[in-house]
N, C-alpha and C positions, 0 to 999 in steps of 0.2 A: 760367729766363730773368728778365731785371733789366732795369728801367726804364734807357733809355741817357741819360735827363736827370737823375735823381736817384739812381739806385742800387739803388732798391727792389725788392723781389721780390713787393711786392703789386700783381700786374697782373691784370687781368680782360679777357676778349675783348670788342671794341667794334667791331661792324661789319666792314668790308672796305674796301680802298683800290683802285680802279681805274684803268689807263688803258687804251689800246687794244688791248691782248693779253693784259695779264697781271691777274689779281687776288689780292692777298695779303690775309690776315689782319690785322686791326687790331686794337691792344690799347690800353687805357687804364690809368695807373697811379692806383692808389687814394690814393698818397701826394701825388704833385704834380699829379694830374688831367690828366696831358699824354696826347695820343695818339701813337702810335708804330707802325710794322710791324717785324717782324723782320728783322734786317739778315742779307742773305745773299751779299753781294759784288756784287750786281748793282743796287744803288740806283740811282733816278733814270733807269733804262734802260726804253724803251718795248718791247723786244723780252724774252720770257724767257730766263732765265740759259742753259737747255739750247741754246737756238738759238745764241745768242753762243759758247758752248763749242763748238758743232759747227763754226759758222764758222771760228773759229779753228784749229781742227784740221784743216779742210780746206785752208786758208790754208798752214798748216805743211806740209802734204802736197805743196805746191806747185800747186795747183789756181788758174785765172785765176778772177778776180772773177765773169766772166760764167758760169763753170761752177757756182762757187760758188752764184750766185744762183739758177739753175736746178734744184741739186739739193734747195736748201732750200725752192724752191716746191713743185717736184713731191711731195716727202715729207712737207713739214709745212705747205704753204700760205702761208709767209711771204716777201715779197719785199723784202728790204732793199735800199736804195740803194747804190751804190758807195760814196760818201762815207761812209754809215752803216758799213759794212764796213770801211772804213781807219780811221775814229774808233776800233774796237772792236781793232784792230791796234795 
């Protein structure tokens, strides 16, 4: 892993970054001393990447927004708004 700011490989684990549903490991660069989390393609998202991927899969399969929300709520305990689902699509 490399620092996204300076490209250095001199990094250490440094706490965690949390939001409403997701906790990610934080890192600090020993070269530029900046804090960052590893990029996974779902930066600045409140919901876990697995939930977003599931919602996209169900949407492509042709399920309605209300049915998608029902499935995600029953099986995973998340209830994203219709507007949130449409933002992901």
